[in-house]
C-alpha positions in Angstrom: 41.8 0.8 -16.0 40.4 3.5 -14.4 43.1 6.4 -13.1 40.2 7.6 -10.4 40.3 4.2 -9.0 43.1 2.7 -10.0 41.5 -0.3 -11.1 40.1 -1.8 -14.1 35.9 -2.0 -13.7 33.2 -3.0 -16.3 32.4 -0.6 -18.4 28.8 0.5 -18.4 27.8 3.4 -20.5 25.7 6.3 -18.7 23.1 5.5 -22.1 23.4 2.2 -23.4 24.3 1.4 -26.8 26.2 5.1 -26.7 29.5 6.4 -25.5 30.6 9.8 -24.8 34.5 10.4 -25.2 36.2 13.5 -24.6 39.9 13.6 -25.2 42.4 16.5 -24.7 43.8 17.5 -27.9 47.3 19.7 -28.3 47.8 23.5 -27.8 48.2 24.7 -31.3 51.5 26.6 -31.4 54.1 24.1 -32.4 54.4 20.8 -35.1 53.3 17.4 -33.0 55.9 14.7 -32.0 55.6 11.2 -31.3 53.8 11.7 -27.9 51.1 13.4 -29.6 51.0 10.3 -32.5 50.9 7.7 -29.8 47.9 9.6 -27.9 46.2 10.0 -31.0 46.8 6.3 -32.5 45.7 4.9 -29.0 42.7 6.4 -28.6 41.9 6.3 -32.4 41.9 2.3 -31.3 39.4 2.8 -28.4 37.1 4.5 -30.6 37.2 1.7 -33.5 36.6 -0.5 -30.7 33.8 0.8 -28.7 32.2 0.8 -32.4 33.2 -2.9 -33.2 31.3 -3.8 -30.4 28.5 -2.1 -31.8 28.3 1.5 -29.4 27.5 4.8 -31.4 30.7 6.6 -29.7 30.4 10.7 -29.5 34.2 10.9 -29.9 34.8 15.0 -28.9 38.9 15.7 -29.4 39.6 19.3 -28.3 42.3 22.1 -29.9 43.5 24.8 -27.2 43.9 27.6 -29.5 43.9 30.7 -27.1 47.2 30.2 -24.6 50.3 31.7 -23.5 52.4 28.9 -25.1 50.4 30.5 -28.5 51.0 34.1 -27.5 54.9 33.6 -26.7 55.4 31.8 -30.5 53.3 34.7 -32.5 55.5 37.3 -30.6 58.7 35.0 -31.3 57.9 34.9 -34.8 56.8 38.7 -35.3 53.2 37.1 -36.7 49.5 37.6 -35.8 48.3 34.3 -32.7 45.4 33.4 -35.3 48.2 32.8 -37.7 50.1 30.5 -35.5 46.7 29.0 -35.2 45.7 28.4 -38.1 48.7 26.9 -39.5 49.4 24.1 -36.9 45.6 23.2 -36.7 46.0 22.7 -40.3 49.7 20.5 -39.3 48.2 18.5 -36.9 45.2 17.5 -39.4 47.7 16.8 -42.1 49.8 14.5 -39.1 46.7 13.0 -38.2 45.4 11.8 -42.0 49.2 10.7 -42.6 48.5 8.2 -39.4 45.0 7.0 -40.3 43.4 8.4 -37.4 40.0 8.5 -37.7 38.2 12.6 -37.6 36.5 12.7 -34.3 33.1 13.4 -34.4 33.5 17.0 -33.3 36.8 19.2 -32.8 35.7 22.5 -31.1 38.1 25.4 -30.0 38.3 27.2 -27.2 38.0 30.4 -29.1 34.7 29.1 -30.1 32.9 28.9 -27.0 33.6 32.3 -25.0 30.0 32.7 -24.1 30.3 28.6 -22.4 33.7 29.6 -20.7 32.2 33.1 -19.3 29.2 31.6 -17.9 31.2 28.6 -16.0 33.7 31.2 -14.6 30.4 33.3 -13.1 29.1 30.5 -11.8 31.7 29.4 -9.9 32.2 33.0 -8.8 28.4 33.0 -7.6 28.9 29.3 -5.5 31.5 31.0 -3.7 34.5 28.6 -4.9 35.9 31.6 -7.4 36.9 34.9 -6.6 38.2 38.0 -8.4 41.1 40.2 -8.3 41.9 43.0 -10.5 40.1 41.3 -13.6 41.9 37.6 -13.2 39.9 35.2 -11.7 41.2 31.9 -9.8 39.4 28.9 -8.7 39.9 28.3 -4.5 41.0 24.6 -4.1 40.5 24.3 -0.5 36.5 25.1 -1.9 36.6 21.6 -3.0 36.9 18.8 -0.4 37.9 16.2 -2.9 40.8 18.0 -4.7 43.5 15.4 -5.5 41.0 12.3 -6.3 42.5 11.7 -9.6 46.0 11.7 -9.1 45.7 10.5 -5.5 47.6 13.2 -4.1 47.5 15.2 -0.9 47.1 18.9 -1.2 50.1 19.6 1.3 52.4 16.9 -1.4 51.1 18.7 -4.5 52.6 22.1 -2.9 55.6 20.8 -1.8 56.6 19.1 -5.5 55.2 21.9 -7.4 56.6 25.0 -9.4 53.8 27.5 -8.4 53.8 30.8 -9.8 53.6 33.1 -7.2 51.2 35.6 -6.7 50.7 37.2 -3.2 47.1 38.2 -4.5 45.9 34.1 -4.1 43.9 32.8 -1.3 46.6 30.2 -1.4 49.6 29.1 -4.0 47.5 25.8 -5.7 44.6 28.0 -7.0 44.5 28.4 -10.3 43.6 30.9 -12.8 40.2 30.5 -14.5 40.5 34.0 -16.5 43.1 36.2 -16.9 42.8 39.7 -17.7 44.5 41.2 -21.0 48.0 42.7 -21.3 48.6 45.1 -24.4 48.7 43.1 -27.9 47.4 39.9 -26.7 43.5 38.1 -27.3 41.0 39.3 -25.6 37.3 38.9 -24.9 34.4 41.1 -22.7 33.9 39.5 -19.4 32.0 40.9 -16.1 35.8 41.4 -15.0 36.9 43.1 -17.9 38.7 42.0 -21.1 40.9 38.7 -20.8 41.1 35.1 -22.1 40.2 31.7 -20.0 42.7 29.8 -18.2 43.9 26.4 -19.9 41.5 24.3 -17.6 38.3 25.5 -18.1 38.4 25.7 -21.3 37.9 21.8 -21.3 35.8 21.9 -18.8 33.0 24.0 -20.6 33.4 22.2 -24.1 33.1 18.8 -22.7 30.1 19.9 -20.8 28.1 21.8 -23.7 29.0 18.7 -26.3 28.6 15.7 -23.9 26.7 16.7 -21.0 27.4 17.4 -17.2 28.3 13.7 -16.8 30.1 12.1 -19.5 31.2 8.4 -19.9 35.1 8.4 -20.8 37.8 11.5 -20.5 41.4 10.6 -21.8 44.9 11.8 -22.4 48.4 11.3 -21.8 49.2 11.3 -18.5 50.8 14.0 -17.9 47.5 15.5 -18.0 46.3 14.0 -15.0 47.8 16.4 -12.6 47.0 19.6 -13.0 45.0 19.5 -15.5 42.7 16.8 -15.2 42.8 17.2 -11.2 41.7 21.2 -11.9 38.8 20.0 -15.0 37.3 17.6 -12.4 37.0 20.4 -9.3 36.0 23.2 -11.3 33.0 21.1 -13.5 31.8 19.2 -10.3 31.3 22.4 -8.4 30.1 23.9 -11.6 27.4 21.1 -11.7 27.0 19.4 -8.7 26.9 16.1 -10.5 30.0 13.8 -11.5 31.8 14.7 -14.3 33.5 11.9 -16.3 32.7 7.9 -15.7 36.0 6.5 -16.6 39.5 8.0 -17.1 41.8 6.6 -19.5 45.6 7.8 -19.4 47.9 6.6 -22.4 52.1 6.4 -20.9 54.8 8.6 -22.3 57.0 7.7 -25.3 60.6 7.7 -24.9 64.1 8.2 -27.5 66.5 5.5 -25.9 65.5 5.7 -22.6 65.3 9.4 -22.2 62.3 11.9 -22.2 61.9 13.6 -25.4 62.8 17.3 -24.7 64.0 19.8 -27.0 67.3 20.6 -25.0 68.5 17.0 -25.7 67.4 17.6 -29.2 65.7 14.4 -29.3 62.1 15.2 -30.8 61.3 13.5 -33.6 58.0 15.5 -35.3 55.3 13.4 -37.3 56.6 15.6 -40.3 60.0 14.9 -40.0 59.3 11.2 -39.2 57.0 10.9 -42.5 59.4 13.5 -45.0 63.1 12.8 -43.7 65.2 11.1 -46.1 65.9 8.6 -43.8 62.7 7.3 -43.5 61.0 8.8 -46.6 60.5 4.8 -48.0 60.6 3.1 -44.5 57.5 4.6 -42.5 53.6 3.9 -43.4 51.0 4.8 -41.2 51.0 0.8 -40.2 54.5 0.6 -39.5 54.1 3.7 -36.6 50.7 2.6 -35.5 51.9 -1.1 -35.2 54.5 -0.1 -33.4 52.9 2.2 -30.7 50.1 -0.9 -30.6 52.4 -3.3 -29.9 52.9 -1.8 -26.8 49.9 -1.5 -23.7 48.8 1.9 -24.0 49.4 2.7 -20.2 53.2 1.1 -20.5 55.7 3.9 -21.3 56.9 2.8 -25.2 60.6 3.4 -26.1 62.0 4.3 -29.6 65.1 2.8 -30.1 67.0 2.5 -34.1 65.6 -0.5 -34.8 61.6 0.0 -33.4 60.0 0.9 -36.8 62.3 -1.9 -38.1 60.5 -4.7 -36.0 57.6 -3.4 -36.4 58.0 -3.7 -40.9 59.1 -7.0 -40.4 55.9 -8.1 -38.1 53.6 -6.2 -40.2 55.2 -8.1 -44.1 54.9 -11.6 -42.2 50.7 -11.0 -41.9 51.0 -9.3 -45.6 52.5 -12.2 -46.9 50.2 -14.5 -45.4 47.4 -11.8 -47.0 49.1 -12.4 -50.6 48.9 -16.1 -50.1 45.4 -15.9 -49.6 44.9 -13.5 -52.8 46.6 -16.5 -55.0 44.2 -18.9 -52.8 41.1 -18.0 -53.9 41.6 -19.4 -57.5 42.2 -23.0 -55.7 39.4 -25.4 -56.6 36.7 -26.0 -53.9 38.2 -29.6 -52.7 41.1 -29.0 -50.7 43.3 -31.0 -48.1 42.1 -28.8 -45.6 38.4 -28.3 -44.7 36.5 -25.7 -44.0 35.3 -26.6 -40.9 39.4 -26.4 -39.9 39.4 -22.7 -40.8 36.3 -21.4 -39.6 37.2 -23.1 -36.1 40.4 -21.4 -36.4 38.8 -17.8 -37.5 36.5 -18.4 -34.7 39.8 -18.6 -32.3 40.6 -15.6 -33.7 38.0 -13.7 -33.1 37.2 -14.6 -29.6 40.8 -14.5 -28.5 41.3 -10.5 -30.0 38.1 -9.6 -28.4 39.2 -11.2 -25.2 42.3 -9.3 -25.1 40.9 -6.0 -26.3 38.1 -6.5 -23.4 40.7 -6.6 -21.1 42.0 -3.0 -20.5 42.3 -2.4 -24.6 45.1 -4.7 -24.5 46.3 -4.3 -28.2 49.8 -6.2 -27.8 48.0 -9.3 -26.5 45.6 -8.3 -29.5 48.0 -8.2 -31.9 50.0 -11.5 -30.0 46.8 -13.4 -31.0 46.5 -12.3 -34.8 50.1 -13.4 -35.3 49.7 -16.3 -33.7 46.9 -17.6 -35.7 48.7 -16.2 -38.9 50.9 -18.9 -38.0 48.1 -21.8 -37.8 46.5 -20.1 -41.1 50.0 -20.3 -43.0 50.1 -23.7 -42.0 46.8 -24.8 -43.5 47.9 -22.8 -46.6 50.9 -25.1 -47.1 48.7 -28.0 -47.1 46.2 -26.7 -49.4 42.5 -24.9 -48.8 39.7 -23.5 -51.0 38.9 -20.0 -52.5 36.3 -19.8 -50.5 37.9 -20.2 -47.5 40.6 -18.3 -48.3 38.5 -15.4 -49.0 36.8 -16.1 -45.5 40.2 -15.6 -43.8 41.2 -13.0 -45.6 38.4 -10.8 -44.8 38.7 -11.8 -41.1 41.9 -10.6 -40.6 41.2 -7.1 -42.6 38.0 -6.8 -40.4 40.1 -7.4 -37.4 43.1 -5.3 -38.2 40.9 -2.8 -38.9 40.3 -1.8 -35.5 43.9 -0.9 -34.8 43.9 0.8 -38.1 46.3 -1.9 -39.9 46.5 -4.4 -42.6 44.7 -2.3 -45.0 46.6 -1.5 -47.9 46.3 -4.3 -51.2 48.8 -7.0 -50.2 50.6 -6.5 -54.0 50.5 -3.3 -52.8 52.7 -3.4 -49.9 56.0 -2.1 -50.6 57.6 -4.0 -48.3 56.8 -7.2 -48.3 59.1 -9.6 -49.8 57.3 -12.7 -50.8 58.7 -16.2 -48.6 59.1 -19.0 -51.0 56.4 -21.5 -50.7 57.3 -24.5 -48.6 55.1 -27.5 -47.8 57.0 -27.7 -44.1 56.1 -25.0 -41.1 58.4 -22.0 -40.3 56.6 -21.8 -37.1 58.3 -23.7 -34.6 56.1 -24.6 -31.4 56.9 -23.5 -28.1 56.6 -26.7 -26.9 60.2 -26.9 -27.7 61.2 -25.3 -24.3 59.9 -25.7 -21.3 58.2 -23.3 -19.5 61.9 -23.0 -17.1 63.6 -22.3 -20.6 60.9 -20.1 -21.0 61.4 -18.3 -17.6 64.9 -18.3 -17.3 65.4 -16.6 -21.3 62.8 -13.8 -19.7 64.8 -13.4 -16.7 67.7 -12.8 -18.7 66.0 -10.4 -20.8 64.6 -8.4 -17.5 68.2 -8.0 -16.8 69.3 -6.5 -20.0 66.6 -3.9 -20.3 67.8 -3.1 -16.2 71.3 -2.6 -18.2 69.8 -0.8 -21.1 71.5 -3.5 -23.3 68.1 -2.8 -26.1 70.0 -4.8 -28.3 70.2 -8.1 -26.2 66.6 -7.3 -25.0 65.3 -7.5 -28.5 67.5 -10.8 -29.4 65.6 -12.4 -26.8 62.4 -11.3 -27.4 62.7 -12.5 -31.3 64.2 -15.3 -30.5 61.3 -16.6 -28.2 58.6 -14.9 -30.9 60.1 -17.7 -33.8 59.6 -20.4 -30.9 55.9 -19.3 -30.5 56.3 -17.5 -27.5 54.8 -13.5 -27.3 56.0 -11.6 -24.3 53.5 -8.5 -22.9 55.3 -6.1 -21.0 53.2 -5.2 -18.2 52.1 -1.3 -17.1 53.6 -2.3 -13.6 57.1 -3.6 -15.1 56.9 -6.8 -15.3 56.6 -9.3 -18.3 53.6 -11.6 -18.9 54.4 -14.6 -21.7 52.0 -16.6 -23.4 52.4 -19.4 -25.8 
């Protein structure tokens, strides 16, 4: 799904077999929270899947390491701004490691790109789309006819709905800073306009163009960045190069806590560190549990954290690890078995095909996970009848290889500390959905929708779990509808 066009498009990279992807990283002035975790996990999964599909991915995720918020934090703590930056970059890197987020190919910092930033600002002045006022440089949005092309908003609407900093020197209220004259005690660099520092938006334009070229494949970030950050990036980059900027724009949805937006005033911001370190979570949360929770929702949908959200993810993972443990034990099975190798091969082929169909459809991770859980039930049924050791190895490898794309199922099954091995049974515990008619399913989906509207999350979860036990997987869509699949 391309935010620019508002629709799904076939992905065709600029260079066959190669993908250039830039994702806006964090401003390093504080600990990262669940919203940051979601964005990092989503784009990590996208990168992994592109690599799984055979693409060579050049993944660039920046650090904003000079900004008003960093300066304010340094003043608040009476500490040098460079120490603030160093501390929170280290904290971010620790968080990403704990979330099993793979390291990008490049992690550029704004302060390392001052020559490129100053060159771009100078070029925009030369082209007549930027102007200098008393050491500050502003971008003139009226000089870019396509302003609003990403957010699909008209300039008048933006002005009416925006909180714009009043500055009588600006030619238009929506003009934004490319370069800021330095104040006493602030970080500053020499420039043609005097000592100063860059604005936020120009940093990402300069870094992405340097590391990926004037036009590249994918630009991503949270949906809160669509306007003004990404809108401004497009305006200044395309005015500077005269070429299209990013070809595909991908934005992940928000994270809410009990249906409320995370905010410090409400006291409901969960940092990644606290999630791992707080006594209530120490023995209940791992990277895979958080990743499963995040990827169980479509990346464009909002995702809501409830009291039992991670418990649900844990239970779902337990089911897969229980299967992996049974497959490990089945490796010692004699070659002859009641279920033929061909039957297992057919199930594994179906798993791979279903997984790829889901992920090819706008990186539909909840559908991909649903396919894994459906096939898990089939393999469990085969295990109850008996499979060969060689086939058990193949099934285990397939589950792990596909899981690796999502960052799941990588622990040793015997070391998965949350699993409780289910008793062996000759009967299939998975109940086929044929017991429910389509009318029954639609009625339950309707009841769940009503519960969600009333914020009765407990009832909503009960209905979803009930349907899942009967082989019906629900997928909450970005447009607010729910799709079900047997």
